[in-house]
SEFIZA-3560 file (N, C-alpha, C; in Angstrom, 3 decimals):
REM SEFIZA-3560
<numar><xx>0.825</xx><yy>-1.196</yy><zz>0.000</zz><atom>N</atom></numar>
<numar><xx>0.000</xx><yy>0.000</yy><zz>0.000</zz><atom>CA</atom></numar>
<numar><xx>0.869</xx><yy>1.259</yy><zz>0.000</zz><atom>C</atom></numar>
<numar><xx>2.012</xx><yy>1.167</yy><zz>0.668</zz><atom>N</atom></numar>
<numar><xx>2.919</xx><yy>2.313</yy><zz>0.724</zz><atom>CA</atom></numar>
<numar><xx>3.377</xx><yy>2.696</yy><zz>-0.679</zz><atom>C</atom></numar>
<numar><xx>3.723</xx><yy>1.681</yy><zz>-1.489</zz><atom>N</atom></numar>
<numar><xx>4.196</xx><yy>1.954</yy><zz>-2.843</zz><atom>CA</atom></numar>
<numar><xx>3.114</xx><yy>2.621</yy><zz>-3.689</zz><atom>C</atom></numar>
<numar><xx>1.888</xx><yy>2.169</yy><zz>-3.535</zz><atom>N</atom></numar>
<numar><xx>0.773</xx><yy>2.760</yy><zz>-4.283</zz><atom>CA</atom></numar>
<numar><xx>0.603</xx><yy>4.224</yy><zz>-3.884</zz><atom>C</atom></numar>
<numar><xx>0.659</xx><yy>4.510</yy><zz>-2.599</zz><atom>N</atom></numar>
<numar><xx>0.514</xx><yy>5.896</yy><zz>-2.141</zz><atom>CA</atom></numar>
<numar><xx>1.623</xx><yy>6.784</yy><zz>-2.686</zz><atom>C</atom></numar>
<numar><xx>2.858</xx><yy>6.271</yy><zz>-2.676</zz><atom>N</atom></numar>
<numar><xx>3.980</xx><yy>7.050</yy><zz>-3.188</zz><atom>CA</atom></numar>
<numar><xx>3.844</xx><yy>7.301</yy><zz>-4.685</zz><atom>C</atom></numar>
<numar><xx>3.392</xx><yy>6.293</yy><zz>-5.408</zz><atom>N</atom></numar>
<numar><xx>3.206</xx><yy>6.457</yy><zz>-6.856</zz><atom>CA</atom></numar>
<numar><xx>2.068</xx><yy>7.444</yy><zz>-7.146</zz><atom>C</atom></numar>
<numar><xx>1.009</xx><yy>7.399</yy><zz>-6.353</zz><atom>N</atom></numar>
<numar><xx>-0.080</xx><yy>8.367</yy><zz>-6.528</zz><atom>CA</atom></numar>
<numar><xx>0.392</xx><yy>9.787</yy><zz>-6.241</zz><atom>C</atom></numar>
<numar><xx>1.231</xx><yy>9.936</yy><zz>-5.227</zz><atom>N</atom></numar>
<numar><xx>1.795</xx><yy>11.259</yy><zz>-4.935</zz><atom>CA</atom></numar>
<numar><xx>2.645</xx><yy>11.761</yy><zz>-6.100</zz><atom>C</atom></numar>
<numar><xx>3.434</xx><yy>10.869</yy><zz>-6.686</zz><atom>N</atom></numar>
<numar><xx>4.254</xx><yy>11.242</yy><zz>-7.829</zz><atom>CA</atom></numar>
<numar><xx>3.390</xx><yy>11.650</yy><zz>-9.014</zz><atom>C</atom></numar>
<numar><xx>2.331</xx><yy>10.883</yy><zz>-9.276</zz><atom>N</atom></numar>
<numar><xx>1.404</xx><yy>11.211</yy><zz>-10.368</zz><atom>CA</atom></numar>
<numar><xx>0.759</xx><yy>12.565</yy><zz>-10.104</zz><atom>C</atom></numar>
<numar><xx>0.391</xx><yy>12.820</yy><zz>-8.877</zz><atom>N</atom></numar>
<numar><xx>-0.226</xx><yy>14.103</yy><zz>-8.523</zz><atom>CA</atom></numar>
<numar><xx>0.744</xx><yy>15.260</yy><zz>-8.768</zz><atom>C</atom></numar>
<numar><xx>1.976</xx><yy>15.118</yy><zz>-8.329</zz><atom>N</atom></numar>
<numar><xx>2.972</xx><yy>16.174</yy><zz>-8.534</zz><atom>CA</atom></numar>
<numar><xx>3.256</xx><yy>16.398</yy><zz>-10.018</zz><atom>C</atom></numar>
<numar><xx>3.388</xx><yy>15.292</yy><zz>-10.759</zz><atom>N</atom></numar>
<numar><xx>3.646</xx><yy>15.408</yy><zz>-12.205</zz><atom>CA</atom></numar>
<numar><xx>2.442</xx><yy>16.038</yy><zz>-12.909</zz><atom>C</atom></numar>
<numar><xx>1.236</xx><yy>15.622</yy><zz>-12.521</zz><atom>N</atom></numar>
<numar><xx>0.034</xx><yy>16.188</yy><zz>-13.123</zz><atom>CA</atom></numar>
<numar><xx>-0.109</xx><yy>17.669</yy><zz>-12.838</zz><atom>C</atom></numar>
<numar><xx>0.227</xx><yy>18.075</yy><zz>-11.632</zz><atom>N</atom></numar>
<numar><xx>0.189</xx><yy>19.493</yy><zz>-11.276</zz><atom>CA</atom></numar>
<numar><xx>1.173</xx><yy>20.284</yy><zz>-12.119</zz><atom>C</atom></numar>
<numar><xx>2.388</xx><yy>19.744</yy><zz>-12.280</zz><atom>N</atom></numar>
<numar><xx>3.398</xx><yy>20.427</yy><zz>-13.098</zz><atom>CA</atom></numar>
<numar><xx>2.935</xx><yy>20.532</yy><zz>-14.544</zz><atom>C</atom></numar>
<numar><xx>2.350</xx><yy>19.459</yy><zz>-15.064</zz><atom>N</atom></numar>
<numar><xx>1.877</xx><yy>19.473</yy><zz>-16.455</zz><atom>CA</atom></numar>
<numar><xx>0.770</xx><yy>20.507</yy><zz>-16.629</zz><atom>C</atom></numar>
<numar><xx>-0.170</xx><yy>20.556</yy><zz>-15.673</zz><atom>N</atom></numar>
<numar><xx>-1.279</xx><yy>21.504</yy><zz>-15.796</zz><atom>CA</atom></numar>
<numar><xx>-0.811</xx><yy>22.956</yy><zz>-15.683</zz><atom>C</atom></numar>
<numar><xx>0.318</xx><yy>23.170</yy><zz>-15.006</zz><atom>N</atom></numar>
<numar><xx>0.882</xx><yy>24.523</yy><zz>-14.905</zz><atom>CA</atom></numar>
<numar><xx>1.895</xx><yy>24.807</yy><zz>-16.011</zz><atom>C</atom></numar>
<numar><xx>1.950</xx><yy>23.888</yy><zz>-16.988</zz><atom>N</atom></numar>
<numar><xx>2.863</xx><yy>23.999</yy><zz>-18.122</zz><atom>CA</atom></numar>
<numar><xx>4.319</xx><yy>24.099</yy><zz>-17.681</zz><atom>C</atom></numar>
<numar><xx>4.661</xx><yy>23.358</yy><zz>-16.632</zz><atom>N</atom></numar>
<numar><xx>6.040</xx><yy>23.234</yy><zz>-16.168</zz><atom>CA</atom></numar>
<numar><xx>6.463</xx><yy>21.787</yy><zz>-16.395</zz><atom>C</atom></numar>
<numar><xx>7.751</xx><yy>21.549</yy><zz>-16.337</zz><atom>N</atom></numar>
<numar><xx>8.246</xx><yy>20.189</yy><zz>-16.521</zz><atom>CA</atom></numar>
<numar><xx>8.563</xx><yy>19.571</yy><zz>-15.165</zz><atom>C</atom></numar>
<numar><xx>8.041</xx><yy>18.374</yy><zz>-14.938</zz><atom>N</atom></numar>
<numar><xx>8.293</xx><yy>17.649</yy><zz>-13.695</zz><atom>CA</atom></numar>
<numar><xx>9.646</xx><yy>16.952</yy><zz>-13.747</zz><atom>C</atom></numar>
<numar><xx>9.985</xx><yy>16.403</yy><zz>-14.912</zz><atom>N</atom></numar>
<numar><xx>11.195</xx><yy>15.591</yy><zz>-15.036</zz><atom>CA</atom></numar>
<numar><xx>12.374</xx><yy>16.347</yy><zz>-15.625</zz><atom>C</atom></numar>
<numar><xx>12.134</xx><yy>17.545</yy><zz>-16.116</zz><atom>N</atom></numar>
<numar><xx>13.176</xx><yy>18.279</yy><zz>-16.800</zz><atom>CA</atom></numar>
<numar><xx>13.062</xx><yy>18.140</yy><zz>-18.310</zz><atom>C</atom></numar>
<numar><xx>12.312</xx><yy>17.147</yy><zz>-18.747</zz><atom>N</atom></numar>
<numar><xx>12.052</xx><yy>16.931</yy><zz>-20.170</zz><atom>CA</atom></numar>
<numar><xx>10.541</xx><yy>16.851</yy><zz>-20.342</zz><atom>C</atom></numar>
<numar><xx>9.909</xx><yy>17.901</yy><zz>-20.833</zz><atom>N</atom></numar>
<numar><xx>8.443</xx><yy>17.942</yy><zz>-20.926</zz><atom>CA</atom></numar>
<numar><xx>7.823</xx><yy>16.759</yy><zz>-21.668</zz><atom>C</atom></numar>
<numar><xx>8.520</xx><yy>16.219</yy><zz>-22.652</zz><atom>N</atom></numar>
<numar><xx>7.970</xx><yy>15.093</yy><zz>-23.423</zz><atom>CA</atom></numar>
<numar><xx>7.871</xx><yy>13.824</yy><zz>-22.575</zz><atom>C</atom></numar>
<numar><xx>8.652</xx><yy>13.719</yy><zz>-21.517</zz><atom>N</atom></numar>
<numar><xx>8.640</xx><yy>12.520</yy><zz>-20.673</zz><atom>CA</atom></numar>
<numar><xx>7.587</xx><yy>12.568</yy><zz>-19.562</zz><atom>C</atom></numar>
<numar><xx>7.106</xx><yy>13.734</yy><zz>-19.232</zz><atom>N</atom></numar>
<numar><xx>6.164</xx><yy>13.867</yy><zz>-18.117</zz><atom>CA</atom></numar>
<numar><xx>4.907</xx><yy>13.011</yy><zz>-18.271</zz><atom>C</atom></numar>
<numar><xx>4.221</xx><yy>13.052</yy><zz>-19.424</zz><atom>N</atom></numar>
<numar><xx>3.037</xx><yy>12.187</yy><zz>-19.554</zz><atom>CA</atom></numar>
<numar><xx>3.383</xx><yy>10.702</yy><zz>-19.451</zz><atom>C</atom></numar>
<numar><xx>4.552</xx><yy>10.322</yy><zz>-19.976</zz><atom>N</atom></numar>
<numar><xx>4.956</xx><yy>8.920</yy><zz>-19.897</zz><atom>CA</atom></numar>
<numar><xx>5.178</xx><yy>8.491</yy><zz>-18.444</zz><atom>C</atom></numar>
<numar><xx>5.749</xx><yy>9.364</yy><zz>-17.644</zz><atom>N</atom></numar>
<numar><xx>5.939</xx><yy>9.071</yy><zz>-16.221</zz><atom>CA</atom></numar>
<numar><xx>4.593</xx><yy>8.824</yy><zz>-15.557</zz><atom>C</atom></numar>
<numar><xx>3.615</xx><yy>9.667</yy><zz>-15.873</zz><atom>N</atom></numar>
<numar><xx>2.276</xx><yy>9.525</yy><zz>-15.293</zz><atom>CA</atom></numar>
<numar><xx>1.660</xx><yy>8.191</yy><zz>-15.710</zz><atom>C</atom></numar>
<numar><xx>1.687</xx><yy>7.886</yy><zz>-17.011</zz><atom>N</atom></numar>
<numar><xx>1.047</xx><yy>6.666</yy><zz>-17.505</zz><atom>CA</atom></numar>
<numar><xx>1.724</xx><yy>5.406</yy><zz>-16.972</zz><atom>C</atom></numar>
<numar><xx>3.056</xx><yy>5.406</yy><zz>-16.905</zz><atom>N</atom></numar>
<numar><xx>3.762</xx><yy>4.233</yy><zz>-16.393</zz><atom>CA</atom></numar>
<numar><xx>3.463</xx><yy>3.995</yy><zz>-14.911</zz><atom>C</atom></numar>
<numar><xx>3.319</xx><yy>5.081</yy><zz>-14.166</zz><atom>N</atom></numar>
<numar><xx>2.999</xx><yy>4.925</yy><zz>-12.750</zz><atom>CA</atom></numar>
<numar><xx>1.565</xx><yy>4.460</yy><zz>-12.549</zz><atom>C</atom></numar>
<numar><xx>0.636</xx><yy>4.951</yy><zz>-13.379</zz><atom>N</atom></numar>
<numar><xx>-0.737</xx><yy>4.437</yy><zz>-13.315</zz><atom>CA</atom></numar>
<numar><xx>-0.756</xx><yy>2.944</yy><zz>-13.630</zz><atom>C</atom></numar>
<numar><xx>-0.005</xx><yy>2.562</yy><zz>-14.632</zz><atom>N</atom></numar>
<numar><xx>0.058</xx><yy>1.137</yy><zz>-14.997</zz><atom>CA</atom></numar>
<numar><xx>0.592</xx><yy>0.306</yy><zz>-13.838</zz><atom>C</atom></numar>
<numar><xx>1.652</xx><yy>0.774</yy><zz>-13.195</zz><atom>N</atom></numar>
<numar><xx>2.229</xx><yy>0.027</yy><zz>-12.069</zz><atom>CA</atom></numar>
<numar><xx>1.230</xx><yy>-0.062</yy><zz>-10.914</zz><atom>C</atom></numar>
<numar><xx>0.482</xx><yy>1.005</yy><zz>-10.675</zz><atom>N</atom></numar>
<numar><xx>-0.545</xx><yy>0.987</yy><zz>-9.624</zz><atom>CA</atom></numar>
<numar><xx>-1.594</xx><yy>-0.078</yy><zz>-9.937</zz><atom>C</atom></numar>
<numar><xx>-2.024</xx><yy>-0.144</yy><zz>-11.194</zz><atom>N</atom></numar>
<numar><xx>-3.000</xx><yy>-1.168</yy><zz>-11.587</zz><atom>CA</atom></numar>
<numar><xx>-2.423</xx><yy>-2.575</yy><zz>-11.448</zz><atom>C</atom></numar>
<numar><xx>-1.161</xx><yy>-2.750</yy><zz>-11.811</zz><atom>N</atom></numar>
<numar><xx>-0.521</xx><yy>-4.058</yy><zz>-11.660</zz><atom>CA</atom></numar>
<numar><xx>-0.439</xx><yy>-4.466</yy><zz>-10.195</zz><atom>C</atom></numar>
<numar><xx>-0.074</xx><yy>-3.527</yy><zz>-9.330</zz><atom>N</atom></numar>
<numar><xx>0.006</xx><yy>-3.828</yy><zz>-7.896</zz><atom>CA</atom></numar>
<numar><xx>-1.364</xx><yy>-4.176</yy><zz>-7.331</zz><atom>C</atom></numar>
<numar><xx>-2.393</xx><yy>-3.463</yy><zz>-7.787</zz><atom>N</atom></numar>
<numar><xx>-3.756</xx><yy>-3.745</yy><zz>-7.345</zz><atom>CA</atom></numar>
<numar><xx>-4.181</xx><yy>-5.136</yy><zz>-7.795</zz><atom>C</atom></numar>
<numar><xx>-3.898</xx><yy>-5.462</yy><zz>-9.047</zz><atom>N</atom></numar>
<numar><xx>-4.253</xx><yy>-6.778</yy><zz>-9.582</zz><atom>CA</atom></numar>
<numar><xx>-3.537</xx><yy>-7.888</yy><zz>-8.823</zz><atom>C</atom></numar>
<numar><xx>-2.262</xx><yy>-7.688</yy><zz>-8.536</zz><atom>N</atom></numar>
<numar><xx>-1.506</xx><yy>-8.699</yy><zz>-7.798</zz><atom>CA</atom></numar>
<numar><xx>-2.070</xx><yy>-8.865</yy><zz>-6.389</zz><atom>C</atom></numar>
<numar><xx>-2.409</xx><yy>-7.771</yy><zz>-5.758</zz><atom>N</atom></numar>
<numar><xx>-2.992</xx><yy>-7.848</yy><zz>-4.423</zz><atom>CA</atom></numar>
<numar><xx>-4.317</xx><yy>-8.595</yy><zz>-4.422</zz><atom>C</atom></numar>
<numar><xx>-5.133</xx><yy>-8.338</yy><zz>-5.426</zz><atom>N</atom></numar>
<numar><xx>-6.409</xx><yy>-9.042</yy><zz>-5.521</zz><atom>CA</atom></numar>
<numar><xx>-6.207</xx><yy>-10.529</yy><zz>-5.799</zz><atom>C</atom></numar>
<numar><xx>-5.245</xx><yy>-10.851</yy><zz>-6.649</zz><atom>N</atom></numar>
<numar><xx>-4.972</xx><yy>-12.256</yy><zz>-6.954</zz><atom>CA</atom></numar>
<numar><xx>-4.488</xx><yy>-13.001</yy><zz>-5.712</zz><atom>C</atom></numar>
<numar><xx>-3.696</xx><yy>-12.336</yy><zz>-4.892</zz><atom>N</atom></numar>
<numar><xx>-3.217</xx><yy>-12.967</yy><zz>-3.654</zz><atom>CA</atom></numar>
<numar><xx>-4.355</xx><yy>-13.100</yy><zz>-2.645</zz><atom>C</atom></numar>
<numar><xx>-5.177</xx><yy>-12.058</yy><zz>-2.548</zz><atom>N</atom></numar>
<numar><xx>-6.274</xx><yy>-12.078</yy><zz>-1.581</zz><atom>CA</atom></numar>
<numar><xx>-7.321</xx><yy>-13.128</yy><zz>-1.922</zz><atom>C</atom></numar>
<numar><xx>-7.570</xx><yy>-13.294</yy><zz>-3.201</zz><atom>N</atom></numar>
<numar><xx>-8.560</xx><yy>-14.271</yy><zz>-3.656</zz><atom>CA</atom></numar>
<numar><xx>-7.824</xx><yy>-15.365</yy><zz>-4.423</zz><atom>C</atom></numar>
<numar><xx>-7.086</xx><yy>-16.160</yy><zz>-3.684</zz><atom>N</atom></numar>
<numar><xx>-6.176</xx><yy>-17.146</yy><zz>-4.263</zz><atom>CA</atom></numar>
<numar><xx>-6.880</xx><yy>-18.082</yy><zz>-5.243</zz><atom>C</atom></numar>
<numar><xx>-8.032</xx><yy>-18.613</yy><zz>-4.882</zz><atom>N</atom></numar>
<numar><xx>-8.733</xx><yy>-19.544</yy><zz>-5.764</zz><atom>CA</atom></numar>
<numar><xx>-9.114</xx><yy>-18.867</yy><zz>-7.071</zz><atom>C</atom></numar>
<numar><xx>-9.572</xx><yy>-17.651</yy><zz>-6.979</zz><atom>N</atom></numar>
<numar><xx>-9.941</xx><yy>-16.906</yy><zz>-8.179</zz><atom>CA</atom></numar>
<numar><xx>-8.707</xx><yy>-16.636</yy><zz>-9.033</zz><atom>C</atom></numar>
<numar><xx>-7.591</xx><yy>-16.337</yy><zz>-8.386</zz><atom>N</atom></numar>
<numar><xx>-6.346</xx><yy>-16.080</yy><zz>-9.106</zz><atom>CA</atom></numar>
<numar><xx>-5.871</xx><yy>-17.288</yy><zz>-9.880</zz><atom>C</atom></numar>
<numar><xx>-5.990</xx><yy>-18.474</yy><zz>-9.275</zz><atom>N</atom></numar>
<numar><xx>-5.594</xx><yy>-19.707</yy><zz>-9.951</zz><atom>CA</atom></numar>
<numar><xx>-6.489</xx><yy>-19.951</yy><zz>-11.159</zz><atom>C</atom></numar>
<numar><xx>-7.786</xx><yy>-19.762</yy><zz>-10.995</zz><atom>N</atom></numar>
<numar><xx>-8.723</xx><yy>-19.964</yy><zz>-12.099</zz><atom>CA</atom></numar>
<numar><xx>-8.473</xx><yy>-18.941</yy><zz>-13.212</zz><atom>C</atom></numar>
<numar><xx>-8.220</xx><yy>-17.700</yy><zz>-12.846</zz><atom>N</atom></numar>
<numar><xx>-7.933</xx><yy>-16.669</yy><zz>-13.839</zz><atom>CA</atom></numar>
<numar><xx>-6.659</xx><yy>-17.003</yy><zz>-14.612</zz><atom>C</atom></numar>
<numar><xx>-5.653</xx><yy>-17.478</yy><zz>-13.912</zz><atom>N</atom></numar>
<numar><xx>-4.412</xx><yy>-17.855</yy><zz>-14.574</zz><atom>CA</atom></numar>
<numar><xx>-4.641</xx><yy>-18.979</yy><zz>-15.580</zz><atom>C</atom></numar>
<numar><xx>-5.449</xx><yy>-19.961</yy><zz>-15.206</zz><atom>N</atom></numar>
<numar><xx>-5.773</xx><yy>-21.068</yy><zz>-16.132</zz><atom>CA</atom></numar>
<numar><xx>-6.443</xx><yy>-20.525</yy><zz>-17.383</zz><atom>C</atom></numar>
<numar><xx>-7.380</xx><yy>-19.603</yy><zz>-17.220</zz><atom>N</atom></numar>
<numar><xx>-8.090</xx><yy>-19.036</yy><zz>-18.366</zz><atom>CA</atom></numar>
<numar><xx>-7.132</xx><yy>-18.269</yy><zz>-19.273</zz><atom>C</atom></numar>
<numar><xx>-6.217</xx><yy>-17.524</yy><zz>-18.679</zz><atom>N</atom></numar>
<numar><xx>-5.267</xx><yy>-16.740</yy><zz>-19.453</zz><atom>CA</atom></numar>
<numar><xx>-4.312</xx><yy>-17.663</yy><zz>-20.218</zz><atom>C</atom></numar>
<numar><xx>-3.835</xx><yy>-18.709</yy><zz>-19.564</zz><atom>N</atom></numar>
<numar><xx>-2.885</xx><yy>-19.624</yy><zz>-20.201</zz><atom>CA</atom></numar>
<numar><xx>-3.541</xx><yy>-20.393</yy><zz>-21.326</zz><atom>C</atom></numar>
<numar><xx>-4.805</xx><yy>-20.771</yy><zz>-21.182</zz><atom>N</atom></numar>
<numar><xx>-5.467</xx><yy>-21.571</yy><zz>-22.211</zz><atom>CA</atom></numar>
<numar><xx>-5.861</xx><yy>-20.756</yy><zz>-23.436</zz><atom>C</atom></numar>
<numar><xx>-5.867</xx><yy>-19.433</yy><zz>-23.333</zz><atom>N</atom></numar>
<numar><xx>-6.262</xx><yy>-18.607</yy><zz>-24.494</zz><atom>CA</atom></numar>
<numar><xx>-5.108</xx><yy>-18.358</yy><zz>-25.407</zz><atom>C</atom></numar>
//
């Protein structure tokens, strides 16, 4: 949960800089990519947490993914 909070804080800071037409990373072209990659990582962490919490569902989901 700590990692998710830190990534959300980073997205918030980067989004604020973008909306103020400033660069968060020093390279304006990279700022949106930083935001999107962090959102993706947050979703991956959430998915992993759900798969661990609902172990039986995670095993069944994995079977479905592998068979497709």
